[in-house]
C-alpha positions as CSV (number, residue, x, y, z in Angstrom):
1,M,69.5,184.0,4.8
2,E,66.8,185.2,7.2
3,I,67.7,188.2,9.2
4,H,67.5,186.3,12.6
5,A,69.6,183.6,11.7
6,L,72.0,186.3,10.2
7,L,72.0,187.9,13.6
8,D,72.5,184.6,15.6
9,A,75.5,183.8,13.4
10,G,77.0,187.0,13.9
11,V,76.6,186.7,17.9
12,A,78.0,183.3,17.7
13,R,81.3,184.3,16.2
14,G,81.7,187.1,17.7
15,V,81.1,189.7,14.9
16,I,78.2,191.5,17.0
17,S,77.2,191.3,20.9
18,D,74.0,190.4,22.2
19,D,73.2,194.2,22.7
20,Q,73.9,195.1,19.0
21,R,71.7,192.2,18.2
22,A,68.9,193.4,20.0
23,A,69.4,197.1,18.5
24,L,69.6,195.8,15.0
25,L,66.3,193.9,15.7
26,A,64.9,196.9,17.3
27,L,65.2,198.7,13.5
28,V,62.6,196.1,12.3
29,G,60.0,198.0,14.0
30,T,61.0,201.2,12.4
31,M,61.4,199.7,8.8
32,P,58.6,200.7,5.9
33,A,55.4,198.1,5.9
34,E,56.7,196.3,2.7
35,S,60.1,195.7,4.4
36,A,58.6,194.4,7.7
37,Q,56.2,192.1,5.9
38,A,58.9,190.6,3.7
39,V,60.9,190.2,6.9
40,A,58.1,188.7,8.4
41,G,57.4,186.5,5.3
42,D,61.0,185.3,5.5
43,R,60.9,184.5,9.2
44,S,57.7,182.4,8.7
45,M,58.9,180.4,5.8
46,A,62.3,179.5,7.7
47,A,59.6,178.5,10.9
48,A,57.9,176.1,8.2
49,R,60.8,174.7,7.1
50,E,63.5,173.3,9.5
51,A,64.9,174.3,12.8
52,P,68.4,175.9,12.9
53,R,71.0,173.3,13.3
54,A,72.2,173.5,16.8
55,F,72.2,171.7,20.2
56,N,68.4,171.4,20.2
57,G,65.7,168.8,20.2
58,I,65.4,168.6,16.2
59,T,69.4,168.0,16.1
60,I,69.2,165.5,18.5
61,A,66.3,163.7,16.9
62,Y,68.1,163.4,13.8
63,G,71.1,161.9,15.8
64,I,68.7,159.2,17.3
65,G,67.1,158.3,14.0
66,A,70.6,157.8,12.4
67,L,71.8,155.7,15.3
68,V,68.7,153.5,15.2
69,V,69.0,153.3,11.4
70,L,72.7,151.8,11.7
71,F,71.8,149.8,14.5
72,A,69.1,148.2,12.7
73,F,71.3,147.5,9.6
74,A,74.5,146.4,11.8
75,W,72.3,143.7,13.2
76,F,70.6,142.8,10.1
77,M,74.1,142.1,8.6
78,I,75.6,140.3,11.4
79,D,72.7,138.1,11.4
80,R,72.2,137.3,7.5
81,W,75.8,137.7,6.4
82,R,76.4,134.1,5.8
83,V,73.1,133.5,4.2
84,L,73.3,136.7,1.9
85,G,76.9,135.8,1.3
86,D,79.3,138.4,0.1
87,G,77.6,139.3,-3.1
88,G,74.2,139.8,-1.5
89,V,75.6,142.1,1.2
90,L,77.3,144.3,-1.2
91,L,74.3,144.7,-3.4
92,L,72.4,145.4,-0.3
93,S,74.9,148.0,1.0
94,L,75.0,149.8,-2.2
95,G,71.0,149.6,-2.3
96,Y,70.8,151.2,0.9
97,A,73.2,153.8,0.0
98,A,71.0,154.8,-3.3
99,V,68.3,155.2,-1.1
100,F,69.7,157.2,1.6
101,L,71.1,159.3,-1.4
102,L,67.7,159.8,-3.0
103,V,66.2,160.8,0.3
104,A,68.9,163.4,0.7
105,H,67.8,164.8,-2.7
106,V,64.2,164.9,-1.7
107,L,64.9,166.6,1.4
108,Q,67.5,169.2,-0.4
109,R,64.3,170.0,-2.4
110,E,62.2,170.7,0.7
111,G,64.8,172.7,2.2
112,F,65.7,170.6,5.1
113,G,69.2,171.0,5.3
114,T,70.3,169.2,8.3
115,A,67.8,166.3,7.6
116,R,69.4,165.9,4.0
117,G,73.1,166.0,5.7
118,V,72.0,162.9,8.0
119,A,70.7,161.0,5.2
120,M,73.9,161.6,3.2
121,L,76.2,160.6,6.3
122,L,74.1,157.1,6.3
123,A,75.2,156.7,2.9
124,V,78.6,157.4,3.6
125,A,78.4,154.9,6.4
126,M,77.6,152.3,4.0
127,A,80.9,152.5,2.2
128,P,83.1,150.3,4.6
129,L,80.9,147.7,4.4
130,A,80.5,147.7,0.6
131,M,84.2,147.8,0.4
132,R,84.6,144.9,2.9
133,A,82.1,142.7,1.2
134,F,83.5,143.5,-2.4
135,L,87.1,142.5,-1.4
136,R,86.0,139.3,-0.3
137,W,83.3,138.4,-3.3
138,S,86.0,139.7,-5.7
139,G,88.6,137.4,-4.2
140,M,90.9,139.9,-3.6
141,W,90.7,138.9,0.5
142,T,90.2,135.4,1.2
143,P,89.8,133.3,4.4
144,D,93.3,132.1,4.1
145,L,94.6,135.8,4.6
146,D,92.4,136.4,7.5
147,R,93.7,133.5,9.5
148,I,97.4,134.4,8.4
149,C,96.9,138.1,9.8
150,R,95.5,136.7,12.9
151,M,98.9,135.1,13.9
152,P,101.2,136.8,16.1
153,E,104.0,136.8,13.2
154,H,102.3,137.8,9.8
155,P,103.5,139.8,6.7
156,F,103.2,143.4,7.3
157,A,102.2,144.7,3.8
158,A,99.9,141.9,2.8
159,C,97.8,142.0,6.0
160,Q,97.6,146.1,5.5
161,G,95.4,145.7,2.1
162,D,92.1,145.0,3.7
163,P,91.6,147.5,6.2
164,L,93.8,150.4,4.1
165,A,91.1,149.7,1.4
166,I,87.9,150.1,3.8
167,E,89.3,153.1,5.3
168,L,90.3,154.7,1.9
169,A,86.9,153.9,0.9
170,T,85.3,155.5,3.9
171,V,87.5,158.4,3.6
172,A,86.8,159.0,0.0
173,A,82.8,158.8,0.4
174,A,83.0,161.3,3.4
175,M,85.1,163.7,0.9
176,L,82.6,163.4,-1.7
177,A,79.8,164.1,0.6
178,M,81.6,167.2,1.9
179,R,81.9,168.6,-1.9
180,A,78.1,168.3,-2.4
181,M,77.3,170.2,0.9
182,S,78.7,171.7,4.0
183,F,78.0,169.3,6.9
184,S,80.6,169.0,9.9
185,P,79.1,165.5,10.8
186,F,80.9,164.2,7.5
187,M,84.1,164.6,9.7
188,I,83.1,161.4,11.7
189,P,84.3,158.9,9.8
190,I,87.6,160.6,8.7
191,A,88.1,161.2,12.2
192,V,87.7,157.5,13.3
193,V,89.9,156.5,10.3
194,C,92.6,159.3,11.6
195,V,92.8,157.0,14.7
196,T,92.6,153.2,13.3
197,F,95.0,154.1,10.7
198,P,98.2,155.2,12.7
199,E,97.3,153.1,15.4
200,R,97.4,149.8,13.5
201,L,100.7,151.0,11.9
202,L,102.2,151.9,15.1
203,R,100.9,148.6,16.6
204,E,103.2,147.0,14.0
205,W,105.8,149.0,14.2
206,S,106.2,149.2,18.3
207,G,104.5,145.9,19.1
208,G,104.1,145.3,23.1
209,P,103.4,142.2,25.0
210,H,100.0,143.4,26.2
211,I,97.1,145.4,25.0
212,D,96.9,147.4,28.2
213,G,100.8,148.1,28.5
214,A,102.8,151.4,28.8
215,V,103.7,150.9,24.9
216,M,100.1,150.7,24.0
217,G,99.5,153.9,26.0
218,W,102.6,155.8,24.4
219,R,100.8,154.7,21.2
220,W,97.8,156.5,21.7
221,A,99.6,159.4,23.3
222,I,101.8,159.7,20.0
223,I,97.9,159.5,18.0
224,A,96.5,162.0,20.4
225,S,99.2,164.3,19.7
226,C,99.5,164.3,15.8
227,L,95.5,164.6,15.8
228,A,95.8,167.8,17.7
229,A,98.2,169.2,15.2
230,A,95.7,168.4,12.5
231,A,92.8,169.5,14.3
232,Y,94.8,172.8,15.1
233,T,95.6,173.3,11.8
234,M,91.8,173.2,10.9
235,D,90.8,175.3,13.4
236,R,93.6,178.2,12.1
237,R,91.9,177.7,8.6
238,R,88.0,177.3,9.6
239,R,85.5,179.2,7.2
240,E,82.2,178.1,7.9
241,E,81.4,174.5,9.0
242,D,83.3,173.5,12.1
243,Y,85.0,170.5,10.6
244,A,87.6,170.4,13.7
245,F,85.0,169.8,16.2
246,W,85.0,166.2,15.4
247,M,88.9,166.0,15.4
248,W,89.0,167.6,18.7
249,I,86.4,164.8,20.0
250,A,89.1,162.2,18.7
251,V,91.9,164.0,20.4
252,A,90.1,163.9,23.8
253,A,89.2,160.2,23.2
254,T,92.7,159.0,22.7
255,T,94.0,161.6,25.2
256,W,92.0,160.1,27.8
257,F,92.4,156.4,26.9
258,A,96.3,157.2,27.0
259,G,96.4,158.8,30.2
260,I,94.5,155.7,31.7
261,L,97.0,153.1,30.5
262,L,100.0,155.2,31.6
263,F,98.7,156.1,34.9
264,Q,97.8,152.3,35.5
265,T,101.2,150.8,34.2
266,D,104.0,153.6,35.0
267,R,103.8,154.8,38.5
268,S,106.7,157.1,37.6
269,L,104.3,159.3,35.8
270,R,101.4,159.6,38.2
271,P,102.9,162.6,39.8
272,W,102.8,164.2,36.3
273,L,99.0,163.8,35.7
274,A,98.1,167.1,37.8
275,P,100.5,169.4,35.5
276,V,99.4,167.7,32.3
277,A,95.8,168.0,33.5
278,L,96.4,171.7,33.8
279,L,98.2,172.4,30.5
280,V,95.0,170.5,28.8
281,I,92.6,172.8,30.4
282,T,94.6,175.9,29.8
283,A,94.9,174.4,26.2
284,S,91.0,174.2,26.1
285,V,90.7,178.0,27.0
286,V,92.8,179.0,24.4
287,L,91.9,176.9,21.8
288,R,87.8,177.1,23.1
289,R,87.4,173.7,22.8
290,R,85.0,171.8,25.4
291,A,86.2,168.2,24.9
292,L,89.6,169.3,26.0
293,L,88.1,170.8,29.2
294,V,86.5,167.6,30.0
295,V,89.4,165.4,29.5
296,G,91.6,167.8,32.0
297,L,88.8,167.8,34.7
298,M,88.9,163.8,34.5
299,G,92.9,164.2,34.8
300,V,92.5,166.3,38.0
301,M,89.9,164.5,39.6
302,G,92.0,161.0,38.7
303,F,94.7,162.9,40.2
304,L,93.1,163.5,43.7
305,A,91.8,159.9,43.7
306,W,95.2,158.9,43.6
307,L,96.2,161.2,46.4
308,A,93.1,160.1,48.6
309,T,93.8,156.6,47.9
310,D,97.3,155.7,48.0
311,V,99.6,158.8,48.8
312,F,97.5,160.3,51.8
313,K,95.6,157.2,52.5
314,V,96.3,157.2,56.3
315,T,96.2,161.0,56.5
316,T,93.1,162.1,58.2
317,T,93.5,165.8,57.5
318,F,93.9,165.3,53.6
319,P,90.3,166.2,52.9
320,L,90.4,169.4,55.2
321,V,93.6,170.5,53.1
322,L,92.0,169.7,49.8
323,A,89.0,171.6,51.0
324,L,90.9,174.7,51.9
325,L,92.8,174.6,48.7
326,G,89.5,174.7,46.7
327,V,88.2,177.6,48.2
328,S,91.7,179.3,48.2
329,I,91.4,179.0,44.2
330,I,87.9,180.6,44.1
331,I,88.9,183.4,46.2
332,V,92.3,184.0,44.0
333,T,90.0,183.5,40.8
334,V,87.8,186.1,42.0
335,W,90.6,188.7,43.1
336,V,92.5,188.1,39.8
337,Q,89.2,189.2,37.8
338,K,88.7,192.2,39.9
339,R,92.0,193.3,40.0
340,F,93.4,192.5,36.5
341,P,90.1,192.6,34.1
342,D,92.5,193.2,31.1
343,V,94.3,190.2,31.5
344,I,91.5,188.0,31.6
345,Q,90.2,189.7,28.6
346,R,93.4,188.9,26.7
347,L,93.5,185.4,28.0
348,G,90.0,184.7,26.5
349,G,91.4,185.8,23.1
350,D,89.0,187.5,20.3
351,P,86.1,185.0,19.6
352,S,86.0,186.1,15.8
353,A,89.6,185.3,15.2
354,P,91.2,181.7,14.8
355,P,92.5,180.7,17.9
356,Q,96.4,181.2,18.6
357,L,98.1,178.5,21.0
358,P,101.5,179.7,22.5
359,G,104.1,177.6,20.8
360,G,101.7,176.0,18.1
361,F,102.6,172.9,16.4
362,A,106.0,172.5,18.5
363,M,103.6,172.5,21.5
364,L,101.1,170.0,20.2
365,L,103.6,167.6,18.7
366,A,105.9,167.5,21.8
367,P,103.9,164.6,23.5
368,A,104.6,162.5,20.0
369,L,108.3,163.2,20.5
370,L,108.3,162.3,24.2
371,G,106.5,158.9,23.0
372,V,109.0,158.1,20.5
373,L,111.7,158.8,22.9
374,L,110.1,156.5,25.7
375,L,109.2,153.5,24.0
376,N,112.0,151.3,24.8
377,D,111.3,152.3,28.5
378,A,107.6,151.4,27.9
379,R,108.8,147.9,26.5
380,S,111.0,147.4,29.5
381,I,107.8,148.3,31.8
382,D,105.6,146.0,30.0
383,R,108.1,143.1,30.4
384,E,108.5,143.6,34.1
385,R,105.0,143.6,34.5
386,A,104.6,140.6,32.2
387,A,107.0,138.7,34.5
388,D,105.4,139.7,37.5
389,R,102.1,138.5,36.1
390,R,103.8,135.0,35.4
391,I,105.3,134.9,39.1
392,R,101.8,135.7,40.5
393,S,100.0,133.3,38.4
394,Q,102.7,130.6,39.3
395,A,102.5,131.5,43.0
396,G,98.6,131.1,42.9
397,V,98.8,127.8,41.3
398,S,101.3,126.8,43.8
399,R,98.7,127.9,46.5
400,M,95.8,126.1,45.1
401,R,98.0,123.1,44.5
402,A,99.3,123.4,48.4
403,Q,95.4,123.7,49.7
404,R,94.2,120.8,47.6
405,D,96.8,118.5,48.9
406,S,96.3,119.5,52.5
407,V,92.8,118.9,52.0
408,A,93.6,115.6,50.5
409,L,95.9,114.9,53.5
410,R,93.3,115.9,56.0
411,R,90.6,113.6,54.3
412,A,93.0,110.5,54.1
413,A,93.8,110.9,57.8
414,G,90.1,111.1,58.7
415,Q,89.5,107.9,56.7
416,E,92.3,105.9,58.3
417,S,91.8,107.1,62.0
418,P,88.7,104.7,62.5
419,A,90.5,101.5,61.5
420,K,93.3,102.2,63.7
421,R,91.1,103.0,66.9
422,P,91.2,100.1,69.1
423,E,87.9,98.3,70.1
C-alpha cells in the first residue's frame, strides 16, 4: 500500500491523529535518496491508476454510470420482454452478466479496483432478472399462479416460491462477489432482500385492510428493529470493508417510513415522536452513523411541525418560545463542553474500537417486541379508520345526490313557471 493511503487509512480509523500523520510525512524528507525515490515512484504509480475510493468525483461518476446502465437495461427489458420471450430474456441477462464479469477482469488487471467492483455489482444485478426469466421459461412459475397470488385470499406456501427464489439468487450472487473481492456496495442487494423478505412474510402473517395503515407502520418498525440488530452485529465484527453501512441505510429508510405511517394513523403516538427522535439521534452518535442522525433530525422537525400546526395553532407566542428554547440548547451545549470535556470525550467513544450501544441488542430489538404486542391495537385502529372512510364516502355521495336533486328541482321549476304565467 502506498504510504499516503496507509496514513490516510490510519487517520480515518483513529489509529493516528492528523498531527502524527504530518510528522510521519515529514520523515520522508529525511529518508535516503533511494527510499525517497521509491516512495515517489509508488506515489506516481498510484496516481496513474485510480483515485482512492471515497466520497469524491470518481466514485460519484462510477455510481452515475452504473445507474445509467441499469436504467437502460431495465427500459429495454420492459419494452422488449414480450418480443424476446422468457428464454430470450434469460439468455440476454446471462450474456450481460458475462460481459460485466469480463470487464471486471480487465479492470482488475489494469489496477482499477473500484471500477472492477462496480462492474461486478452490475453482474450481480442481473441475477434476479435471470432467475425470474428462468422460472417462467422452465414452467416452474405460470401465469395461473400469478393470477392466484394476486387475489386477497391465496395459498401462502405456493405464492412464496417465485419471490423467494429471486431473492435467494440475488443474495447468492452478491455473496459470491464478496468472496472474489472486498467491496462494500455488494451489500446493497442483500440489504434490499433483508427488507423485502421479512416485509412479505409479515404482510402474510399480520394482514391489514389498508397499505397505509397502522399495521403496516408496525410491520416496518419490526423490520427496522431487526435490521438494526443485524447491522450492529456487523459493526461489532467489522474488519476492513464497512458492509454495515448499507444495512444502516436500510434501517434509516424503514424507520422513516414506519414513523410516517404511525404518525398519520395513530394520534396517541404523536407525543412520543420527540423522545423517539432524540433516542435515534443519541444512537447515531454512539454508533457513529449519520444515516440515523438524518432520521432523528427529520423526526424532530416533524414533531415541531405538528406542534406548530395542530397543538399550538392559535398560540402566537409559540414561535418565540421555540426560538428561545433553541438558543438555550446551544448555550447549554457550549457550557457542558467547557465544564465537562472528559464527559464529552467519553460520549464520543474510541473511533478505533467497535461501537458499543448501552443495552446492546435488547435496546435495538425492543421496538420489534413492542410492535408485535401492539399489532392487535393497530388492527383495531385500521378498522376504525376504514369505517370512518366508508362513512365519509357515503356522506359525500349523499351530499352530491342532494345537490344534484336540488339542481334538477330548480331547473324543473324554472321550466314550469312560464307555462303557468298568465297572459
